N, C-alpha and C positions, 0 to 999 in steps of 0.2 A: 147580715148576721147570720150564721149558721142555724140551722132549724132544730138541730138536735139540743135536747137537754141532757147533760151529762149527769148532774147531780142535784137534787133538791134541797140537800142539806150537806154541810161539811161532816167530813169522817177524820178520824185519828190516822195519818199516815204512818207515823214513827212514835210509838209510845215510849215514854221514859218511865221505866219501872221504879218501884219504891227503892230498890238495891242499886239504882243508877244505871242499869242497863238500857241500851236503845233497842227496841224490838219492832220489826215492821208489821203492820197490819194486812194480813194477806188478802182480805176483802177490798181493802183500798188498792192494793197493787192490781187486782183484777180490774177494778173500774179504770186505772191508768192503762192497763194493757190494751183495753178496748178502744182507746182513744187514738185514731189515726191521723187526726190533724195536727198540723204543727201547733206547738204549745208556747204561750207567753207566759213565763212564771215569775210572779211577784211575791216576794218574801218580805215578812215584816220581823224585826226583832227589836227588843227594847226591854227596860227593866218591867217587872210585873206591876200591875195597876197604873199603867200609863196611858191607857185607852188604845192599844194597838188593834184589838179585835173590832172595836167599832169602825175603825177607818177601812178594815178590809170587808166588813159587812156592807159599808156604803159602796164599795167597788161592785158589789153584786146587785146594788140598787135596794137593799134592805137595811134595816136597823138592827136585825138580829139574825143569828146563824151561828157565827162563831161566838163562844161563850165569853160574856163581860165579866160576870160576876158582879158582886156589890158589896164584897168584904174585902179585908186586907189579905185574904188567900187568894194564891195564885191558881186560876181555873184551866188555863190552857197547859196541860202536861205534855210535853214531846212537841210534835209537828202535826198540825191539822191541816187538812187539805180540802179545798172546795173548787170544783172543776165546772166551769160555765161558759157557754158560747161567748167568743170575744164580742163585745158591743160593736166595734167598729171595723175589725179585720175579717174579712170572709173567709171562711174555712179555717179558722184559727180556735184555738181553745184557749181561755184564760184560767191559768191554774194559780190559785192563791195559797199560800203558806203561812199560817199563823203560827208563830212559835211561843213556846211557853216563856214567861217572863225570866229575865236575867236576874241573878242575885236573889232567889227565892230563899227566904232564911229557913224554910221548913226543909229544903234539900241541902244547902251548906255544901254544894259540891262544885266547886269552880271549875273542874276539869270537864265535868258534864255541861256547863254552860258554854264552855269552848267549843264542844263538839257540837252542840245546836247551832251556835253561831257559825261555825264553819260548814255544816251541812247547808244553811241557808244561803251562804255565799256560793256554795258549789252547785246547788240546784236552781239558783234563780237567775234570771235575765235583768231583773231589777230588784235591787236590795234596799228595803226601807228601814231606816234606823229611827225609831220612834223615842223621844225624850220629852221631859217636862222642864219648863223654866225658860233658860236661855242657853246659847252656845257659850260657854265660858271654859277656863281651865278645868273647873270641877266636871262639867258635862263631857269634856274630851277625855279627861282622866279614866271616867267610867267606861269608856270605849276603849279600854286596853285590849280587847279580845283582838282587835285588829293587828295590834303589834305582834301577836302570836300566830297569825295567818301562815307565815312561811314555816313555821314549826308544825302547824297542824294540817297543812295541805302540801303535798308534793306533787310537782308538775310532770317531771320525767322520771321513768322507771330506772335508769342508770344513773349511778352518782357521777361517772365521767361526762355525762351530758348537761349536768347541773352548772352550765356556765352562765346563764342568765335567768334563774328561777323568776325573779320580778317580772322580767318583760314577758316570760310565757304566761305567767299568771295574769298579767294584764289582758292578754288576748283573748282569754276566756272569761274575765271578769264580768260581773253584773254592772249595772248603772247604779249610782249610788244617790239615794234621796234620804235627806234629813228632814223628818217630821217634828218641829219643835212645838209641843203642846202647852196650853195654858199661858201663851206669851203675853206679858202685860207691859212691856217696854215700847218705846217708840223706834222704828227703824232709822235710827240716826248714827252715825259715826264722826266724831269731831264737829258736830253740829250740822252736819250735812245728811240730807236724806238719802237712803241707799234702799237698794231693792233686796229681796230676800236672798238671792244669790250672791250678791256682795256681802251680806251679812255673813253668810256662810264662809265665804274666802276669807273674810277678815278673821273669823274665828279660827281658821286654819293657817292663818298667816304664820310664817317660820320666823324663828329669831336667829340673829347672826352669832357667831363664835363656837367654840369647840368645848367650853366648860362642860361638865357633866350634867348640870342642872339644864343647859341649854339643849343637850343632846336628848335628854329624857322629856323636856318640853316638846321637841320637834319630833320624836319619834312617831307617836300616833297620828301626827298632822301629816307626815312624810307618807306615812302607810296608806291613809285615806287618798292622798294624792296619786300615790304610785299603783295601787292595786284595783282602782276602779276607773272604768273607762270615761265616766262623766259625773257630774256633781249637780244636784239640784236641792233647793231648800223650800219648805213651806212653813210659815209660822202661822199657828192656830190660837185665836183666843179661847178663853174658857166658854165651853158650848152653852152653859146656863149657871144659874146661881148654885153656890157650893152646895147648898142643902138638897138640890135635886139631882146632883152628879150621879148618884148611884140608881137614877132611874131614867138615865139619858136615853136608853134604847127604847123605852116605852112612850117618851115623850113626842108629841106630834111637832112637826118641823116649825109651826109657827110659834112654838113655845122655846125654841132654841135661839141663840144669839144670830141674828142675820149675818154678821161678819163670819161666823164660824161655819153657818151653812154655805155661805158663797165659797169659803175656803175649801171646804169639803168637795164642793162641785168642781173648782179649779184643780184640785189635786186629782180627783177621778178622771177629768178630761186630759190631764197630762199623762197620767198612767196609760190611759187607752191609747193615746195617740204616739207617745214617745218609747213605750216600753217595747224592745225588739223581741223577737222569737228567741227561745233558749237555743244556744249554739254549743257545740263541743269543739275540741281541739281540731283544727282543720277548717272551722267555719260551717260545719254542718249543722242544718237546723233539725231540730228532733221533734218527734212526735210522742204522744203519750206513753207508747210502749217503750221507746227508748228512754224516757224520763225514768220509768219503772226501773229498767237495767240500771241506771246510774244510781237511783235510790239502793237499790239491792246490793250493788257492788261497794259503794261507800260504807253503808251501814254494816256489812259483813266485814269488811276490812277494820272498822273501828271496834268491832266486837271481838275480832283476833288479837286486838292490842297494836296494831299497826296504824301507819298514817295513810290517809287516803291518797291514792297517787291518780292523778288525771290520765296520763299515759296508760296506766294499766286499765282504768275504766274504759276508756275508749277502745283498746284493744280487746277486752271482754265483750263490749258492745258489738264491735265489728264482727267478732267470731259468731255471736249468738244470732245476730241479723243477717249475716251472709249466709250462715248454715241454714237459717230458717228460709230466707230467699231462694237459696239452692234447691232445699227440698220442695218448697211451693212450686217452684218454676218447673222442676223435673217431674212432679205429680201432675201439674197441668199437662205438659207434654205426654206422658204416658197415657193419662185418661183419655184426652182428646185422640190420640193415635189409635188406642185401642178400640174407642167408639166409632171412629170414622173408617177403619180399615178392615173391609169386609174381604178375607182372604179366600181364594188367592185372588189377587189382582194384578194388572199390568205394572211394570216398572214405573212408567210415567206416573199414573196414579198414586203410587206409594210415595214417590219422590216428592209429588206435588203436596200430598198430605203432610209430608216430612217437613217440607221447606215452610208452609204455612203454621204448622204447631211449633216448629223450632223457633220461628220469628215470634210468636206470642210467648213462648217460654222465655227467650231472652229479653223480651220488653218487660215482662213480669220481674225478672230477676233484676233489671237495671233500675227499675223503678224502687225496689226495696234494698238493694245492697248498698255499701258504702265502704270506703277506706279498703277496697279490696286490693291488697298490696300485691304488685306484680300480676295482678288479675288471676290469681290462684282459683278463686271460686268460679270465676267465669269460666276459665279452662276446664275446670272439673265438671261444670255444667254440660259444656259442649261434649266433653269425652263422654258422660254419662248419656246424654242425648243420642250421641253416635252409636253407642254400645246398644241402646234400646232400638234404635233404627235397624241395626245389623241383626238382631235378635228376631225383628219383625220380617226382615229380609230373610232369613233362614227358615223362618215359620212359613212365609210366603211361598218360598221355593219349595219347601216340602209339600205344602199344600197343593201347589201347582203340579208337581210331580206325581203325587197321589192321585190327583184327579186325572191327569193326563194317561196315567197307566191303567185307571179303571175305565176311561174312555177307549183307549186302544185296546183293552181287553174286552170290552163290551162290542166294539165295532168288528173284531175278529173272531168272535164266536162262530159265525156261519162259516168262516174260512177254516177254523180249526175243525169243525164238523166234517168239512169236505176232505180234509186231511185224513181223518180217522177212517172215513169210508172209502179211501181210495180214488176219491173223484179226480185227483190230478195225476194218478199212475195210469195214464192212457196216453197215447199218441196226441200230440197238441195240448197235454196237459200244462206244460211250462207257460204257453201264452195264456191260458185260462187262469193259472195261478197269478201271473203277473198283472192281469186285468183286475182280478180281485184285489190284490194287494194295493194297486194304485187306487182302486176305489175306496179302500180304507184310508189311505193317505189324503185324498181329496175331501173325503167327508170329516177326517180329522182336522184339516186345515180350516174347513168351513164351520167348525163348531166354535161359538163364542165362549168367552170365561175361561179359558184354560190356564190363565196366568203365565208367567215369565218363564217356565221351563219347558215349553211346548216343543221346541226344536230339540233339546236335550232328551226329552221323553221319546221323541219320535226316532231320533238317533239310536237310543238304546233299543227301542223295539225292532228297528231293522237290522240292527246287529245280532239281535236274538233270533231274528227269523233267517239271518244268512245261511246257517248249516241246513236249514229246511228248504230254502229255495234252491240251493246247490244240489240237494238230494233229488228235488222235483226236476230240476234241469237234466241232471244225469240220467234220471229214468225215462226222459221223454225220448221214445225210439224214432220218432218223426224227425228230430233233428240229427243233422250230421255233426261230426266232431268240429268241424270248422264253425258250424252253427252255435255250437255250445260254448266253444272258445270265445267267440264274439259276444254272446249273452253273459258269459262270466265277467268278461272285461267291462260290459256295459253296467252290470250289477256292482262291481268295484268302484266304477266311476260314480255311480248313483249314490253309494254308502260314502265315497269321500266328499261328495257335493253336500250330503247332509250333514256330514262331520264339520264342514266349513261353515256351514249354517248356523250350527250349535255354536261354533267358536265364534263366529260373528256375533252371535247373540251376547256373548261374554264381552266382547270388544264394545259393543253398544253400552253395555252396562257401564264399563270404566269411562266411556265417552259422556254418558249421562251424569255420571259422578263428577266428572270434571266441570261440566255446565253448571252442575248443582253447586260446585264449590266456588264458581265465578259469582253466583249470585249471593252464596253465602259471605263472600268476601266483601261484597259491597254493603251488604246489610250490616255485617260486623264491624266494618269502618265507621258505618254511620252512628252505630249505638256506642261503640266503645269512645268515640271522638266527641260525641254529646256528653256522655257520663263524665269524661276526663275534663271537658270543657267546663262542666258544672262544679267539679271538684276544684278546679283551678278559680273560677270565679269565687267559691266559698273562701279558699285559701286568701284570695286577693282581698275580699272584703274585711276578713278579720286582720290582716296586715294593715289595711287602710285605716281601720279604727284604731289600731294600736298606735300607728305612726301620727294620726292626727291627735290623739289623746297626748301624746308625749310632744309634739310640737306647741300644742296649747298650753301644756304645762310649762315648756320652757320659756314661753313667750311670757307668761305670768311672772316667773321667776326672774326675768330680765327687767320686767317693769318695776318689780319690787327691790330691785338692785342685788338680787342673789346671783350676780353674774359667775361665781365660782360654781355653784350648784348647777346652774343653767349649762355652764361648760361641760359638767361631768356627764351631762345627758346626751352630749354629742356621740359618744360611742355607741349608745342604744338606738339613737335616731338613725346613724349611719347603717347600723345592722339592720334595722328594720327597711331602710331604702334598699339595701342589697337583696334582702329576701323578697321585696315587692318586685324588684327588677328581675330576679331570678324566676319567679312565678310567670313574669310576663313574657319571658322569652323561653319558657319550658317547651322542649321539642315533642308536642303531644303527636304529631303525625307519624314522626319516627317510631314511638312507643307503641301506638296503635298498630301500625304495619308490622312491626316485629310479632307482637301478640297474635295478629290474625294469621300471619305465615307459619307461625309455630302450629296454631290450632288446624289449619289446613292441611299441613304436610302430615299431621298426626292422624287426621281424618281419613285423607286418601291412602296413606300406608296401611291403615287398620282395615279399611275396606278391601284392598287388594289381598292383604293377608286373610281377611275373611273369606274372600272369594277363592283363595289358594290359586291365584293367577299370576302370571309372568305381567309385567307392564307391557301391553300389546297396543300398538298403533295400526292405523288402516295404512294400507299401501295405495 
């Protein structure tokens, strides 16, 4: 069990105002945003005064929390939320959503009930329908909200993609649990004992025929079969004598019916063990922050008068999450580099820092990003990291050049003084000048911490000193013309050699960039491949769940002699098999390699452009 306690008591997540508007509670959203663990979301829906809240309180291990009320008034207005550490799944958060009672006579707004019902379906991984009495025609008819789901929930953003809305809805649908309260009958059908699940399936059994009444009878039953990944039933006896029902939350357990207590315990154990984490389209498991984004997106859409669209919600979530992941990763890189890089420094040191910090930034990004189409945000992160690195390189070069110029200026102070005093304007002055200059060069080379522009700075210094050296050479009366010509040639050779060393410094920088790219290529392939494998597994899990659900439903229909309906499912089953096969054979390696090559090419080109160099190679 997670050690963290999220909430001591439930809070209103979505308020249903008196004028029928749904309003998000900002404080509740803040609580959700702080939950980084994967969430298992269990919602409960049913008509008011049917004991929904009591069951939800039992899931927290308490008899109070969600408001039960003791009158005929509906107490839960809107959707209330209680987030607690999951009792059996480590590092998971159990999010309970208690909805206001359907059919509230004080509200009298059926459309509002439909939105509450739809939000419960959209947000949960397990959907509990709570009713009183038996599963009969009357009970199923009261569940007419299910028949409106395809009108109240849109899966795909574009109408031309709306080729199989039912199948797409199934992929992201919650598990369905029917809790039948105050059950007084024996679990028998045609004189035979049956399980609770068999009792539910019997209540959802279809009729044959095409008459209008038959189709009306079948419609809600078909919707339950088609829109939910699995079905489960629990029947509860009345918890206590009728006169004490309004005090059930205060009664000790030993004053409740033992059968009721046992069934509550069985219900809780099932929810804890079988309720899956909440997923969105693509099979991605979400945390509290992502759930908050879903809540905000769906409620805003409803408030605008539109129908919630799952594709749009996922796109919105991906944009928010990937932007945040990009910002966090880039900030991490920049702060770490700025902290570690003490300029000026050597190229190797800066490159090592860059490699380490870039790896950390990419790992951070990969941890929080998802659904990054064409790896656009990843490419942007790498480009931004490269730009920051190049800017640090520029600052490092400038700091190095400044330090080297200051050092050379300091080292040549005595030599400048001798020039002003005419020390070299005597016979043998050029030899003395050469010795002093060589002493400066040796001392410059032996000084540590100059950075990466040492050879460039020395090259610049010697070029500046060239006219001065030539003047001293020509003024030396002790040298013959031949000696002067030979000395001038030696001077030019030394300058050329220094120029070559400065150029070699630039070539080494590009070679190091290539080596750095080789390491980055290996890192990027590893990270991208792991990320794409993860998303592939998510998709496969989603498709397998949908396929298993359809195959199970087809088998049940065939057992009940609904061969025609079973045959009509063949197209959906074949489509799911093809999707699963496509996911299994997706060419992850080719995609990864293409993305990394694009990033590397851009990076090296940008570096060469930054250095204003031609692409040089060693001879």
